[in-house]
Phi, psi and omega in degrees: 000317183297318179298317179298315180294328176296317179295318174303315182298318180297314182293323177296323178299317177297322176299318182294321180294322187251356193268287187097180186296336186284357177269005174306130181241106185283164171297158176263149182301131182298321179302318179292320181291322179292323178296326182276322193243358182234036172291164175307138015271018177297148172216161174241127184229135178283117181228118175052039177083010182239135174278096192271125172281123192221144167233129187224100185233169182094173183295135183291337178265006179276160174303137186268143178236131173252125180250127183241119184281175180270184183296129177080358183262194179209177180300338184294343177297340186263356194296329176288318176292322179302315182298326180281334182266330193294340173299333185240355183222156170273115191248117183243122175222156188212160165279111178300148181306135184093001179226159170056218185271355169290318177074199187296146171278127180300337178286337187074011184259115182240027177286163175298325181297324176294316179300316181297317179296322179292325177293320175301313180296325178293313177304315178297319177300318183277356180068035183253111176289330179214159176204162169274134179253128174242122179227140181250125174058244176303318176299331173296317177299316178296321180299311181289328176294323176294317179299325178291326181278329185220066185296336179291344181257007181241112179284312180216163181227129176236119184248118179257105182045058187288148172278163171147332176267139183291140173250191181303134179080003180244132177246143175294142176079006182234142177298146177279147183280139177253121183295155179297328183295326181298336181288352175278344184309320179294349186250339181214142180206074178298135184297322181297326177294315178298319181299316180300321179291319178294324183300334179300331186280353181247133171288317174256098184294345177292343179274356173278104186277157175295329177295323177292318177299314180297319180297315179296318177299315177295321179294325177295331182267006171296148187306126174081356187289316184293322177293322181296323181297314179298319177298316180298317180303321181284347181256359179291119175230105183281123170283161170297117187285339188302311180298327180286314184291327184296339180262010179271101183265353181290152177303130186231132173249128172259124175246127185214126175288135182283355175249021180300116180265002183251312175230099189299151183298337175303332178295339182301329182295331177295318180290317180299323182288339185260327185275125184291337189221054184246149173236135178254131168242118180268129186261109185290133179072021185241148180262219190277340184236071182302328181296339178254321186287322184208065185300318183296319180286315190281345178289337187298307180293331179294310181297324179293320179294318182292331182278344180290000000 
């Protein structure tokens, strides 16, 4: 995530140098975005004071799966996997607060603690005592943090290139610095800049479709999202993950593309060393978002793990 945001900041700087006032990018009308991207099975549900954009498909009596997307993404990142899983599972995915059609959290709180509280409220609302959690990147960090706080509510854990260990320039227990250039994000969002940032997540950039670029661009322009993203960046405080991960005894699957250009596969060893009951599957020729880049191939180890 940090590398992607650094690239965005650099590109925003270039925009400022060469752009001028005419590069101002306003938000798009929410009604139009919902008409395009929130057709059934989408629903909007009030959870913990947030109007949550949610999709809940599959048999209601089947084992439940909660899917948590990464930074800057939306529930749409999961749709190919969801279609393959929902014949046998209840598949629940949402736009996390500050992203997509959920939009800004009225509290202005984008900490992991707030996300965990919202997930508890969601499980209670849906009448689910337990579920399997699947999280990608930032969503992976939220998934394992939730499991550490509420292990009795997590049947299994799937972490797709998860965030959580500090990299260069990041200290545990301290807020991350937000560059001055990132504060320009709410005012300008060139589509070409976004496409360049998304391309980093793919090993085979030919698989990044224009439809995906347009959808992500539109989600970024939903009301309040860009300001929420800047706010979230300033609220990220990484705890030392080792004490938390070491107490996660539920079966855990690590899925990692060997061509991940955002969180390298070498980071998987940190997780394997800390998690008592984890298995790593390295995905050859795949980048940061296997669920989008190669859903048919990458669902295979996931489905095998869920069936065990």
